[in-house]
LOMARDO-527190 format. One record per residue (C-alpha): x, y, z; residue in one letter; residue number from 1. Coordinates in nm, 3 decimals, padded with zeros to 5 digits. Each point is the difference from the previous one (the first is absolute). Example, Ala and Ser with C-alpha at 12.3 -4.5 7.8 and 13.67 -1.06 7.14 Angstrom:
% LOMARDO-527190
ROSE_01.230_-00.450_00.780_A_1
ROSE_00.137_00.344_-00.066_S_2
This chain:
% LOMARDO-527190
ROSE_-00.035_-00.019_00.008_M_1
ROSE_00.310_00.239_00.049_L_2
ROSE_00.156_-00.041_-00.333_L_3
ROSE_-00.360_00.116_-00.142_S_4
ROSE_-00.079_00.261_00.225_L_5
ROSE_00.382_00.107_-00.142_A_6
ROSE_-00.072_-00.010_-00.330_L_7
ROSE_-00.339_00.171_00.000_I_8
ROSE_00.132_00.288_00.169_I_9
ROSE_00.370_00.006_-00.254_L_10
ROSE_-00.153_-00.111_-00.321_T_11
ROSE_-00.312_00.238_00.077_G_12
ROSE_00.258_00.386_00.091_I_13
ROSE_00.232_-00.131_-00.233_L_14
ROSE_-00.313_-00.025_-00.358_I_15
ROSE_-00.189_00.224_00.151_G_16
ROSE_00.288_00.253_00.006_A_17
ROSE_00.054_-00.140_-00.345_L_18
ROSE_-00.335_00.125_-00.116_F_19
ROSE_00.005_00.331_00.184_K_20
ROSE_00.328_00.086_-00.230_K_21
ROSE_-00.240_-00.086_-00.250_L_22
ROSE_-00.245_00.284_00.110_G_23
ROSE_-00.286_-00.270_00.042_L_24
ROSE_-00.128_-00.069_00.364_P_25
ROSE_00.222_-00.238_00.259_S_26
ROSE_-00.350_-00.221_00.069_L_27
ROSE_00.098_-00.132_-00.402_L_28
ROSE_00.317_-00.084_00.122_G_29
ROSE_-00.163_-00.193_00.306_F_30
ROSE_-00.223_-00.171_-00.245_L_31
ROSE_00.271_-00.117_-00.239_I_32
ROSE_00.221_-00.133_00.297_A_33
ROSE_-00.290_-00.157_00.143_G_34
ROSE_-00.119_-00.196_-00.309_I_35
ROSE_00.373_-00.108_-00.062_L_36
ROSE_00.033_-00.125_00.344_L_37
ROSE_-00.277_-00.188_00.008_G_38
ROSE_-00.152_-00.356_-00.037_P_39
ROSE_-00.059_00.073_-00.356_N_40
ROSE_00.315_00.121_-00.102_A_41
ROSE_00.326_-00.041_00.177_L_42
ROSE_-00.157_-00.161_00.318_N_43
ROSE_00.214_00.133_00.261_L_44
ROSE_-00.243_00.070_00.284_M_45
ROSE_-00.058_-00.181_00.294_D_46
ROSE_-00.354_-00.199_00.019_Q_47
ROSE_-00.011_00.131_00.309_N_48
ROSE_00.048_00.360_-00.104_I_49
ROSE_-00.246_-00.063_-00.247_L_50
ROSE_-00.206_-00.160_00.260_A_51
ROSE_-00.063_00.300_00.208_I_52
ROSE_00.006_00.294_-00.332_S_53
ROSE_-00.336_00.072_00.083_G_54
ROSE_00.043_00.081_00.359_D_55
ROSE_00.286_00.255_-00.112_V_56
ROSE_-00.134_00.169_-00.331_R_57
ROSE_-00.316_00.051_00.305_E_58
ROSE_00.274_00.124_00.240_I_59
ROSE_00.103_00.245_-00.244_A_60
ROSE_-00.318_00.091_-00.174_L_61
ROSE_-00.064_00.137_00.410_I_62
ROSE_00.261_00.219_00.010_I_63
ROSE_-00.027_00.176_-00.331_I_64
ROSE_-00.413_00.062_00.106_L_65
ROSE_00.127_00.082_00.333_A_66
ROSE_00.225_00.245_-00.102_K_67
ROSE_-00.254_00.147_-00.240_A_68
ROSE_-00.255_00.010_00.304_G_69
ROSE_00.196_00.208_00.183_L_70
ROSE_00.048_00.194_-00.274_S_71
ROSE_-00.357_00.096_-00.064_L_72
ROSE_-00.215_00.276_00.117_D_73
ROSE_-00.342_-00.067_00.151_L_74
ROSE_-00.157_00.307_-00.128_S_75
ROSE_00.149_-00.049_-00.356_D_76
ROSE_-00.225_-00.323_-00.039_L_77
ROSE_-00.292_00.210_00.106_K_78
ROSE_00.103_00.239_-00.243_R_79
ROSE_-00.014_-00.241_-00.280_I_80
ROSE_-00.327_-00.181_00.082_G_81
ROSE_-00.183_-00.205_-00.289_R_82
ROSE_00.284_-00.035_-00.210_P_83
ROSE_00.249_-00.145_00.262_A_84
ROSE_-00.335_-00.272_00.089_V_85
ROSE_-00.091_-00.073_-00.388_L_86
ROSE_00.361_-00.084_-00.053_M_87
ROSE_00.013_-00.285_00.240_C_88
ROSE_-00.229_-00.214_-00.225_F_89
ROSE_-00.099_00.232_-00.325_L_90
ROSE_00.314_-00.110_-00.224_P_91
ROSE_00.038_-00.376_00.158_A_92
ROSE_-00.396_-00.062_-00.122_T_93
ROSE_00.041_00.143_-00.358_F_94
ROSE_00.290_-00.192_-00.040_E_95
ROSE_-00.157_-00.299_00.109_L_96
ROSE_-00.277_00.057_-00.280_I_97
ROSE_00.262_00.055_-00.232_G_98
ROSE_00.099_-00.328_00.057_F_99
ROSE_-00.330_-00.119_-00.030_V_100
ROSE_-00.093_00.163_-00.287_L_101
ROSE_00.337_-00.132_-00.197_F_102
ROSE_00.181_-00.300_00.139_A_103
ROSE_-00.294_-00.261_-00.102_P_104
ROSE_00.068_00.137_-00.331_K_105
ROSE_00.333_00.016_-00.051_L_106
ROSE_00.130_-00.314_00.273_L_107
ROSE_-00.265_-00.216_-00.104_G_108
ROSE_-00.114_-00.020_00.404_C_109
ROSE_-00.344_00.048_00.136_T_110
ROSE_-00.178_00.274_00.176_V_111
ROSE_00.074_-00.106_00.360_L_112
ROSE_00.373_-00.075_-00.072_E_113
ROSE_00.047_00.335_-00.153_A_114
ROSE_-00.145_00.154_00.324_A_115
ROSE_00.241_-00.191_00.138_I_116
ROSE_00.287_00.152_-00.139_M_117
ROSE_-00.158_00.324_-00.033_G_118
ROSE_00.008_00.036_00.415_A_119
ROSE_00.368_-00.116_00.041_V_120
ROSE_00.080_00.249_-00.270_M_121
ROSE_-00.189_00.281_00.170_G_122
ROSE_00.209_00.090_00.269_A_123
ROSE_00.268_00.264_-00.015_V_124
ROSE_00.315_-00.020_00.190_S_125
ROSE_00.036_00.130_00.275_P_126
ROSE_00.369_-00.126_00.075_A_127
ROSE_00.093_00.184_-00.376_V_128
ROSE_-00.225_00.311_00.043_V_129
ROSE_00.011_00.104_00.383_V_130
ROSE_00.401_00.065_00.001_P_131
ROSE_-00.071_00.250_-00.297_Y_132
ROSE_-00.312_00.184_00.166_M_133
ROSE_00.225_-00.008_00.363_S_134
ROSE_00.290_00.178_-00.193_M_135
ROSE_-00.237_00.241_-00.189_M_136
ROSE_-00.141_00.085_00.384_L_137
ROSE_00.355_00.094_00.117_D_138
ROSE_00.058_00.174_-00.291_K_139
ROSE_-00.276_00.188_00.060_K_140
ROSE_-00.134_-00.069_-00.461_I_141
ROSE_-00.350_-00.051_-00.033_G_142
ROSE_-00.113_00.072_00.361_T_143
ROSE_-00.218_00.275_-00.005_K_144
ROSE_-00.242_-00.173_-00.217_K_145
ROSE_00.037_-00.346_00.180_G_146
ROSE_00.152_-00.188_-00.318_I_147
ROSE_00.215_-00.250_00.242_P_148
ROSE_-00.267_00.014_00.266_Q_149
ROSE_-00.277_-00.118_-00.226_M_150
ROSE_00.225_-00.273_-00.194_I_151
ROSE_00.109_-00.124_00.356_I_152
ROSE_-00.334_-00.077_00.138_A_153
ROSE_-00.156_-00.137_-00.309_G_154
ROSE_00.336_-00.241_-00.048_S_155
ROSE_-00.066_-00.129_00.326_S_156
ROSE_-00.361_-00.025_00.047_A_157
ROSE_-00.021_-00.153_-00.337_D_158
ROSE_00.212_-00.345_00.059_D_159
ROSE_-00.368_-00.070_00.285_V_160
ROSE_-00.190_00.125_-00.286_Y_161
ROSE_00.196_-00.297_-00.226_V_162
ROSE_00.029_-00.277_00.248_I_163
ROSE_-00.338_-00.023_00.133_V_164
ROSE_-00.115_00.016_-00.411_I_165
ROSE_00.210_-00.217_-00.077_F_166
ROSE_-00.060_-00.261_00.291_T_167
ROSE_-00.366_-00.019_-00.064_A_168
ROSE_00.097_-00.051_-00.423_L_169
ROSE_00.180_-00.262_00.171_L_170
ROSE_-00.283_-00.139_00.183_S_171
ROSE_-00.235_-00.017_-00.269_F_172
ROSE_00.240_-00.208_-00.204_A_173
ROSE_00.119_-00.205_00.257_S_174
ROSE_-00.409_-00.068_00.032_G_175
ROSE_-00.077_00.197_00.328_Q_176
ROSE_-00.246_00.184_00.073_K_177
ROSE_00.055_00.350_00.079_V_178
ROSE_-00.272_00.276_00.151_S_179
ROSE_-00.016_00.368_-00.033_A_180
ROSE_00.187_-00.041_00.386_G_181
ROSE_00.336_-00.067_-00.213_T_182
ROSE_-00.007_00.317_-00.227_F_183
ROSE_-00.091_00.211_00.375_L_184
ROSE_00.268_-00.124_00.105_Q_185
ROSE_00.200_00.269_-00.228_I_186
ROSE_-00.108_00.343_00.188_P_187
ROSE_-00.028_-00.198_00.334_V_188
ROSE_00.387_-00.064_-00.065_S_189
ROSE_00.081_00.319_-00.080_I_190
ROSE_-00.237_00.205_00.249_F_191
ROSE_00.132_-00.257_00.269_L_192
ROSE_00.377_00.064_-00.050_G_193
ROSE_-00.042_00.342_-00.009_I_194
ROSE_-00.153_00.033_00.317_I_195
ROSE_00.219_-00.255_00.176_I_196
ROSE_00.304_00.151_-00.128_G_197
ROSE_-00.089_00.399_00.098_A_198
ROSE_-00.050_-00.159_00.358_L_199
ROSE_00.282_-00.139_00.000_I_200
ROSE_00.159_00.298_-00.152_G_201
ROSE_-00.108_00.188_00.309_I_202
ROSE_00.093_-00.186_00.275_L_203
ROSE_00.340_-00.040_-00.216_L_204
ROSE_00.012_00.376_00.003_S_205
ROSE_-00.054_-00.023_00.385_F_206
ROSE_00.248_-00.206_00.108_L_207
ROSE_00.264_00.129_-00.271_F_208
ROSE_-00.095_00.392_00.278_K_209
ROSE_00.012_-00.174_00.255_K_210
ROSE_00.310_-00.249_00.040_I_211
ROSE_00.354_00.137_-00.133_H_212
ROSE_00.114_-00.227_-00.227_M_213
ROSE_00.263_-00.025_-00.275_R_214
ROSE_-00.154_00.098_-00.383_D_215
ROSE_00.099_-00.362_-00.094_T_216
ROSE_-00.183_-00.135_00.327_L_217
ROSE_-00.275_00.144_-00.211_K_218
ROSE_00.033_-00.148_-00.341_V_219
ROSE_00.059_-00.334_00.185_L_220
ROSE_-00.351_00.064_00.205_I_221
ROSE_-00.171_00.086_-00.309_I_222
ROSE_00.122_-00.244_-00.210_L_223
ROSE_-00.067_-00.261_00.252_A_224
ROSE_-00.349_00.126_-00.008_V_225
ROSE_-00.031_-00.019_-00.357_S_226
ROSE_00.119_-00.342_-00.007_F_227
ROSE_-00.317_-00.101_00.238_L_228
ROSE_-00.227_00.173_-00.182_L_229
ROSE_00.120_-00.178_-00.356_V_230
ROSE_-00.025_-00.349_00.249_Y_231
ROSE_-00.338_00.038_00.097_Q_232
ROSE_-00.137_00.100_-00.311_E_233
ROSE_00.052_-00.403_-00.088_N_234
ROSE_-00.082_-00.123_00.348_V_235
ROSE_-00.327_00.123_00.062_I_236
ROSE_-00.070_-00.004_-00.406_K_237
ROSE_-00.299_-00.235_00.074_G_238
ROSE_-00.177_00.189_00.220_V_239
ROSE_00.049_00.385_-00.100_I_240
ROSE_00.190_00.156_-00.292_S_241
ROSE_00.265_00.282_00.118_I_242
ROSE_00.225_00.114_-00.251_S_243
ROSE_00.331_-00.020_00.202_G_244
ROSE_00.175_00.234_-00.279_L_245
ROSE_-00.301_00.279_-00.014_I_246
ROSE_00.051_-00.015_00.410_A_247
ROSE_00.364_00.054_00.031_L_248
ROSE_-00.002_00.344_-00.280_I_249
ROSE_-00.294_00.071_00.238_S_250
ROSE_00.199_-00.016_00.314_M_251
ROSE_00.339_00.164_-00.164_C_252
ROSE_-00.278_00.287_-00.111_I_253
ROSE_-00.129_00.028_00.352_L_254
ROSE_00.366_00.013_00.160_I_255
ROSE_00.122_00.351_-00.259_N_256
ROSE_-00.357_00.141_00.086_N_257
ROSE_00.054_-00.001_00.371_R_258
ROSE_00.362_-00.002_00.012_R_259
ROSE_00.146_00.159_-00.341_P_260
ROSE_00.331_00.086_00.132_V_261
ROSE_00.068_-00.417_00.091_V_262
ROSE_-00.119_-00.113_-00.350_A_263
ROSE_00.285_00.241_-00.134_K_264
ROSE_00.277_-00.103_00.198_R_265
ROSE_-00.163_-00.402_-00.113_L_266
ROSE_-00.010_00.042_-00.351_C_267
ROSE_00.381_00.020_-00.078_P_268
ROSE_00.006_-00.310_00.206_K_269
ROSE_-00.227_-00.195_-00.168_F_270
ROSE_00.198_00.164_-00.336_D_271
ROSE_00.264_-00.206_00.090_K_272
ROSE_-00.153_-00.322_00.106_L_273
ROSE_-00.158_00.021_-00.365_W_274
ROSE_00.345_00.010_-00.184_V_275
ROSE_00.060_-00.354_00.124_G_276
ROSE_-00.401_-00.146_00.034_A_277
ROSE_-00.013_00.095_-00.370_S_278
ROSE_00.240_-00.179_-00.124_I_279
ROSE_-00.140_-00.348_00.164_F_280
ROSE_-00.296_00.118_-00.110_L_281
ROSE_00.031_00.038_-00.378_F_282
ROSE_00.289_-00.271_00.009_V_283
ROSE_-00.217_-00.247_00.165_L_284
ROSE_-00.313_00.094_-00.230_V_285
ROSE_00.275_-00.090_-00.295_G_286
ROSE_00.030_-00.348_00.107_T_287
ROSE_-00.377_-00.093_-00.071_L_288
ROSE_00.042_00.147_-00.382_V_289
ROSE_00.002_-00.275_-00.260_N_290
ROSE_00.115_00.136_-00.336_V_291
ROSE_-00.073_-00.347_-00.152_R_292
ROSE_-00.437_00.143_00.016_Y_293
ROSE_00.067_00.244_-00.130_V_294
ROSE_00.221_-00.115_-00.321_V_295
ROSE_-00.311_-00.260_-00.011_S_296
ROSE_-00.279_00.265_00.030_A_297
ROSE_-00.009_00.184_-00.332_G_298
ROSE_-00.120_00.310_-00.100_L_299
ROSE_-00.354_-00.049_00.067_A_300
ROSE_00.055_-00.002_00.388_M_301
ROSE_00.209_00.354_-00.004_I_302
ROSE_-00.311_00.108_-00.242_L_303
ROSE_-00.219_-00.065_00.282_V_304
ROSE_00.255_00.150_00.264_L_305
ROSE_00.000_00.329_-00.123_F_306
ROSE_-00.361_-00.005_-00.115_I_307
ROSE_-00.100_-00.053_00.380_G_308
ROSE_00.273_00.299_00.134_L_309
ROSE_-00.210_00.214_-00.289_A_310
ROSE_-00.269_-00.037_00.207_F_311
ROSE_00.094_00.047_00.305_R_312
ROSE_00.169_00.319_-00.156_S_313
ROSE_-00.340_00.090_-00.081_L_314
ROSE_-00.134_-00.094_00.356_G_315
ROSE_00.256_00.268_00.156_T_316
ROSE_-00.047_00.236_-00.235_W_317
ROSE_-00.378_-00.055_00.102_L_318
ROSE_00.084_00.028_00.388_A_319
ROSE_00.207_00.331_-00.036_I_320
ROSE_-00.251_00.186_-00.245_L_321
ROSE_-00.172_00.300_00.117_G_322
ROSE_00.337_00.067_00.222_T_323
ROSE_00.217_00.314_00.012_N_324
ROSE_00.324_-00.232_-00.141_L_325
ROSE_00.061_00.143_-00.380_N_326
ROSE_00.100_-00.216_-00.304_R_327
ROSE_00.327_-00.101_00.080_K_328
ROSE_-00.071_-00.078_00.397_E_329
ROSE_-00.222_-00.203_-00.123_K_330
ROSE_00.174_-00.201_-00.242_L_331
ROSE_00.290_-00.091_00.251_F_332
ROSE_-00.334_-00.112_00.249_T_333
ROSE_-00.027_-00.211_-00.240_I_334
ROSE_00.354_-00.121_-00.110_I_335
ROSE_00.043_-00.060_00.432_A_336
ROSE_-00.283_-00.261_-00.048_E_337
ROSE_00.138_-00.213_-00.281_L_338
ROSE_00.292_-00.194_00.192_P_339
ROSE_-00.108_-00.377_00.166_K_340
ROSE_00.236_-00.224_00.177_A_341
ROSE_-00.110_-00.113_00.367_T_342
ROSE_-00.369_-00.076_-00.009_V_343
ROSE_00.060_-00.214_-00.298_Q_344
ROSE_00.291_-00.156_00.143_A_345
ROSE_-00.158_-00.051_00.284_A_346
ROSE_-00.319_-00.182_-00.176_I_347
ROSE_00.088_-00.035_-00.305_G_348
ROSE_00.089_-00.392_00.028_G_349
ROSE_-00.363_-00.100_00.266_V_350
ROSE_-00.225_-00.049_-00.309_P_351
ROSE_00.267_-00.311_-00.129_L_352
ROSE_00.084_-00.103_00.341_A_353
ROSE_-00.399_-00.026_00.052_R_354
ROSE_-00.027_-00.236_-00.321_G_355
ROSE_-00.200_00.272_-00.223_L_356
ROSE_00.090_-00.052_-00.375_S_357
ROSE_00.071_00.363_00.025_C_358
ROSE_00.300_-00.015_00.199_G_359
ROSE_00.239_-00.030_-00.279_N_360
ROSE_-00.096_00.309_-00.135_Q_361
ROSE_-00.088_00.223_00.305_V_362
ROSE_00.350_-00.066_00.088_L_363
ROSE_00.149_00.067_-00.327_T_364
ROSE_-00.218_00.289_-00.033_M_365
ROSE_00.171_00.115_00.369_S_366
ROSE_00.371_-00.090_-00.134_V_367
ROSE_-00.087_00.223_-00.288_I_368
ROSE_-00.137_00.269_00.211_A_369
ROSE_00.293_00.001_00.269_I_370
ROSE_00.273_00.062_-00.266_L_371
ROSE_-00.141_00.214_-00.240_I_372
ROSE_-00.228_00.280_00.228_T_373
ROSE_00.269_00.004_00.325_A_374
ROSE_00.285_00.115_-00.252_P_375
ROSE_-00.208_00.231_-00.202_L_376
ROSE_-00.248_00.140_00.245_G_377
ROSE_00.351_00.073_00.217_A_378
ROSE_00.209_00.160_-00.283_I_379
ROSE_-00.352_00.202_-00.149_L_380
ROSE_-00.045_00.114_00.396_I_381
ROSE_00.378_00.073_00.072_E_382
ROSE_-00.002_00.223_-00.360_K_383
ROSE_-00.350_00.180_00.038_T_384
ROSE_00.000_00.059_00.332_Y_385
ROSE_00.212_00.327_00.022_N_386
ROSE_-00.177_00.099_-00.350_K_387
ROSE_-00.298_-00.031_00.021_L_388
ROSE_-00.113_00.103_00.369_C_389
ROSE_00.076_00.327_00.163_T_390
ROSE_00.267_00.016_00.257_N_391
ROSE_-00.122_00.168_00.263_D_392
ROSE_00.287_00.049_00.223_A_393
ROSE_00.132_00.254_-00.292_A_394
């Protein structure tokens, strides 16, 4: 395992630096490093590392979402209002519709299989998007109009929406009964996540005020509580649905709201944690990619992917219609909704594991989406955020 950890860090840094030198995002280099090290290429990774890769990726995601939450201002989210809510489900819904309309004709699958594929594809990747939005918050780019705040909120909540839809469709395909209560889990999960996270945020703010401790200890406490919030989601899933990721963001927003000086001091520490976490996150995502699936996919599957993205872009545009964003800012918001990686890596193989006939297609589409949209979206965001959004610090 120690050799694998060394390979992840050193190969990730080396190839990431090379891509950065070429003017491309480091995360693309991390993905390539993971593909090379993974079981589908050089097979240099210890099986024990691969077995816990899901947990390691989740820890990395928690770190960047906590940093984002500590950077978000509650008054900004209130000011954004309706568009922030619509961004939680409208882009994903439109993407799913695009798959339902075109995948059966182009890929020869059933409508239900197309819907399952669309549900897997419907989530934007917070692991790709949130670091850039967090950087925009730090640099005060697009913040007056709430662009990064809105995208962070949407990219976190649409994961909940998509996973509930996916679970329901999977039950349909497996012949299990699905009730209206299944879909009721979406608003309940988000609402309870906000409330519980806010209450814990208030409690931690009080703790940080009354008890003097080093900022490093505060970071460790926030991380530990975040791990518990995400863990409880799986433990009580059958009883009640609470989104752990929404809860942790809500908690960190409340800490920022009540103890802004503390939040400002903690953000740089989370930035340092993210340097290492990002390498592990994207290298381990890369180990899941099987390039052979992409080679065998054909143009039809790639075409369906881009049709889905076109429908998603339409949904994003409708969500921000009527806002004070100009054309350039609307274009940037659409671009920021393109990258996929986290959810697709997590659930892309589930239909195949369940023995569904569409399993290989869904897995192949997930691999293609990660390989194409994660680097493409990251490149477009990195190259355009400063040109399409206003620098409010200037």
